[in-house]
N, C-alpha and C positions, 0 to 999 in steps of 0.2 A: 256534682260538687256544688254546695250551696253557699260556702263562704271560704275565704282565705285570709290569713293574717301574715304580714311581713313586718319585721322590726328593723328600724334604722337607728344608729347610735345618737344622732343629733350632734350639736356642736361639741366636739371632743374636749376642747380646751376650757370649757366653762363648767362650773359646778364641782370642781375638785375639792374633796373634803380637806380642810385645813390649808388650802392654797387659794389666795385671792386671785380673782379673774384679772389678768393683766390688761386685756383689751377686748374689744368686741369681736365676735366671730359670727358669720352668717353661713349656715349650711343649707343647701338646697336639695330637697328630695324630689326626684323625677320618677313618676310611676305611670304604668300603662297596663292595659289589658290586651291580651294577644288577639290579633285579627282572627276572625272566624276561619279564614282560609287555612291557617296553620294548625288549628286544633283538630285532633282526631274526632271522628263522628260521635264517639261515645262521650266526649267531653263538651260537646256543644249543647247549649241550653237555650230554649226559646224564651222570649219575653225580655223584660228590662232587667237592668242591674245597675249597681253604683260602685264606683271606686272612690274611696275617701281616705283622707289623712287626718290624724288627731294626735294629741300630745300624750306622753307618758312621763311624769304623772299627768292626770287628766287635764287637757288644755282646750277642750271643745273641738269641734270639727274645723280644721284649718283649710281644707279644700275638698272638692268633690266633683266628679264628672259622671255622666251617664253615657258618654260617647265612647264606644269601642274603638281602640286605636289611637285615641287622643292622649297626649302626654300631659299629665297633671303635675303642675309645678307648685311646690310648697316650701317657701323660705322659712328657716328657723333661726332665731336669734337669741333664744333662751336656753338654759341648761336642762333640756328635756329631750328624751328620745322621741321617735315618731313611729306611730302604728299605722300601717297601710292596710286597709281592709277592702276586699273585693266581695261583693255579694251577688247572689243569683247568677245572671248571665255573664257578669264580669268577674266571677270568682276564678274560673279555670284559666290558668296561664297568666295570672297577675304577676307583675315584676316591679321592682323599685330599686333605684340607685341613689345614694347620697353623694353629693359633690360639693367641695369647697374650693373656691379659687381666690387666692390672695395675691394681688399684684404688687404689693408694697409692704414694707415693715418686716418684722422678725419672722413672720409666718409665711413669707412669700412662697408660693407653690400651689400645685394642683393635687387635690386629694379626692379619691373616690372609695366608696365601700358598697358592696352588694348588700342589700337589705334582705334578710332571710328569716326563717322561723327560729324560735327558741329551741335549744337542745340541752340534753343533760351532760354533754361532754364536748369539748372543743380543744383543738391544738392550734396555737397562734405562733407563727414564725415571723419574728421581726425585732427590730431594735439593735442597739449597739452601745458601746461604752465611751465613745469620744466625748471630750468636754463639750457641754452644751446639748448633748443628746437627751431628749425628753420623751419618756415612754409612758403612755396611759392606757389602761384597759377599761373600756366602758362596758358595764354589765347591765342588761335591761331585762326586767321581769314583766312579761305581758300578762301574767296569770293572777288569780285572786288570792294566792297564798304567799307568805314570805318564803324566800329561797335562800339557803346558805350555800356559799360558793367558796371553794378552795382553789388557790392559784399556786401551782407547783412549777418551779423553773428548773429546766435542765440547762447546763452550760458546758463549756469546753472541758472543764475539770470534773464534771459530774453534777449531781443535784446541788442546787444552791440552797444551803441551809438557812431558812428563814421562816418564822412563824407569822410574819406580818401579813401574808396573803391568805391565811387560813381563817375560816369562820366569818367571811364577809357576808353580811346580811343585806339582801336586796328586797325592799318592801314590795307589797303587791302593787301592780300597775305602776312601777317606778323604775328608776335607774340609779346606779352607783358607779362613780368613776374612781379608779384606784391608780395611784402613782406607782408604776411598776418599779421605779428606782428604789423604793422602800423595800421591795421584795427581792429584786435581783442584784442590788448593789452595783458593783462595777463590772458585772459579767458582760463580756464583749460579744458573745454569740448566744443570746437567750432564745429559748423556745418554751412557751408557756402552756402548761396543761391545765385546762379549766374543767373542774368537776363540780357537780351540784348535789344538794341534798334537799329533798322536799319539793322539787319542781324543776323547771328548766329556765335558762336564760339565753339571751343572744349576746355573744361576746365579740368585741372588736378591739384590736390593738392599734393605737395611734402612735406613730413614730415620727418625731420632728427633731430638727437639728439646727441649732444656732451656734456656729463656729466663731466664737468671739463676738464680733459684730456682723459677721457674714451669714446671712440665712442660707442654709443648705437644703431647705425644702422639707418635705414630709409626705407621708402616705398612710393609709389605713391597711392593716393586714387582717383579712378575714380568716375564718376557720379553714385550715388545710384539710385535705383528705385524711381519713383515719390511717393509722399505721398499717403499712403493707410492704411486701418485699419489692414491689415495683411502684414507682411514682413517676408521674410526668408533670412537669411545671411548664405551663404554656405562657406565652406573652413576655419572653425575656428579650427585651429590645436593647441590645448591647451597643453602646456608642460612648465608651469611657469606662470608668470603674464599674465592676459588676461582680457579684458573689452568689454562690449557691450555699445554702445552709441545710445541713442534714442532721437529724437527731435520731438516736437509737433509744427508744423508750424502755426496752426490755433489759434483762440482767446480762445477756450474753453479748460480747463484742461482735460487731458486724463488719464484714468485708463489703465495701460499697464501691460499685462501678458506676462511672458517670460518662455520658456522651451527650452531644447536642444533636437535635434534629433540625434540618434546614429544608429549604424549598427543593434542594437537589438530593436529599437523603441524609443519613447519619454521618457525623464527623466526630473525631476525637476532641476532647478538651485539651488545651495547651499543656496543662500540668495536673497532677493528682487525679489521673483518670481512675486509679484504683487506690483506695485508702482504707485504713482500719479506723473504726470509730468505737470507742469503748461503750459498754452498756450504760444507760442512764446519762448519756453525754451528747454533745453536739460537735460539729466541725464545719468550718467555712472553707469553701473551695473557690479559688480565684478564677473568674471568667473574663477578667478585663483584657486579657491578651487576645481574645477572639476578635476577628475583623468586625467592624460595625455592620450589623445586620439584625434581622429578626430570627430568634431561635426559640425552640422549646428544649428543656433539659430533661433527659431520661435518666432515672436513677434505679439501679438494680442492686439488691443486697441479698445476703443469705439469712437475714432476719428482718422483721418489719421495721420500717423507718418512716419518718416524717420529713417533708422537704418544702422549701420555699426559696425564693431568689430576690435580690434587690439589684437595681441598676441606677446609675446616676447620670445626670447631664450637667457638666461643668463648663463654664466659659474659660477661655484661654488666659484671661487676665486675673483669674482667681476671684472673680466677682461672685454674685449670688448664683446658686445652682438649685437643682431639685433631685429628688430620689423617688423611686417607685418600687413597691413590693408586689410580688405575685406569688401564688401558692400552688402546690400540687392540687389537682382536681380529679374527681372520678369521671370515667367516660360517660358521655352523653349518649344514651340510646333512645331518648325521647325528644322532648322540646326544651329549649333554653331561649332566653331573651334578655334584652336590656333596653331601658329607656335612655335615649342619648341626649335629646335636646327638646327645648320648648322655644317659642318665639323669642324669649328673653334670655335663654341660657345656652345658645349654640356656641360650640367650640369650633375652631377652624380645622382641626384634624381629628379623625377617628378611623381606626382600622380593626377589622376582625381577623384573628388568627385561628385557624383550625388545624389540629394535629391528630394524626392517626398513627398509633404505635403498634407495630406487629402485623398489621393487615391493612389493605386499602379500604376506604370508606367513601360513601356518597351521602351528601347532605343537601337539603334545600335551604338556601339562605333567602329570607324574606325581609325587605325593608319597607317601612312606612314613612312617607314624606310628611313634612309639616302640614301639607294640605290634605293628607289622608290617602294619597295614592299608594296602592300596594303593589310592589314589584318583587317577583321571585326568580331565582336562578338556581340551577343545579351545579354543585361544586363537587368534583372528584378529588379526594385527598389520597395521594399514593401512600403505600405502607412506609412507616418510619420516616415520614416527611411532613411538611406543613404547607398550607396555602394562606395567602393574604388577600383580603378583600377590602377595598376602600369604602368607608361609610360616611364620608364628609357630606353634610347636608341632610342626612337621614334623621328622623325623629326617634325611631326605634328600629331594632334589628332582632330577628328571630331565626333560630337554627333548629332544624328538624332532621334527625338522622333517618335515612331511608335504607342504608346498607352499612353494616358495621357500627362502629362507635368512635366518636372523636372527643378530644378535649378542646376547649375553646376559651379565648380571652379577647377582650377589647382594650386596645391602647388608645387613649385620648391625649391630646396635647394642644398647647397654645404657646405663643411666644410674646416676649416684650423686649425692650432694648437690652436687657441683661441676659437674654437667652431663652432656651426652651424650658417649659414646665410640662411635665407629663405624669400620667397615672395609668396603671394597669388594673383591669377589672376581670378576674377570672369568672367564668360563667358556670352556673350549676343548673341542674334540671329544675324546671318550674313545676309546682304542684298542679296535677290535673284531677286528683281525687282528694278527699278531705279525711284527715285523721283526727278524731275528736281529742281535745285536750284533756289531760288527766287532772281532776280536781281532788285534792287531798284535804281531809279534815284538819283544820288548824288546831294544835294542842298547846296548852299552856306548859 
């Protein structure tokens, strides 16, 4: 592998077409190249390499490092997405995460998004219809041709009829932010299907909530696993309100069964363990009655479905709160990783959750300290259960499956006098080989 490209959305609240920027936002992109010890032999490359960040639209090189294992920090304060590139020896296993932490004002909360490659299709699970709920879809085109994007929304009553999300043009090497409220209206349980024509984009849904004058937090929802009869949503950290959202994209009604996976095995959900969901529609399932704990949610259906979940942290005096979205992921049968911290961006809390559905698994969890020390441990994950590993103080974490396959997510959190702010980052496999980008001839 000679190069890798990952795309981060940049400050989601800035640069909305027809909407004035209310205030400043600083998003921080944390990127790293995998330690050589976690790479398979065929992915290791001798010689030097560079990990770099730049702006989309073009903003010059914002940061670069030639040090394997070091976390590169790139703050972004302008309405641009971020392109993370790894070259030569630092291409295989490159990862990046975008984080925004606001400790005051209307946008108080902790937000993270996995930075990933562009794709021709994506399913985004997130958002709501409460007064003050603000939903934005950030579309980034890292390629040389303009891309046309359609946003189709499924809701509790079926497809949301709106042409406002169709024919959105994203210029070459640029981004476009769309106010989803103009597409989904007052839909309480939206799931967005993103499809492209003429190229690929990276899509992220930003969901934030201002309840009158009380900030309820926000988070980014990244692309969920493609529709399938079984989905597993990792990183559902319940301690208060929590909901699972399921969508049936096809024509036929689905019978959907839900249970939670815990450290001691599977358990039933308190209500709506088996529900019917009409074709082309969505349904929310309440998880808030579960005892406070870390869960994964397993969804099984007789038709392909899409799934995601949201949890909230609320103070007892109805003060500021925060919310976190997590999505269904595909099993990891290779390598995954996440950049967690740099000397100026460390959070007090971080935890890795590993989930194995249907069979036991064994993985190697490797952490890299801010000083560059590499530590590995073997973790056995029982069938239909999860494990939790503390990551506090680590600069990055890497997960390599050695037996079976697992799903993984990282929960990060911090606190202030108003309470806990948290975010969940589902992990996906990192590229170890390169797929050339398709370049199409632009036609008038």
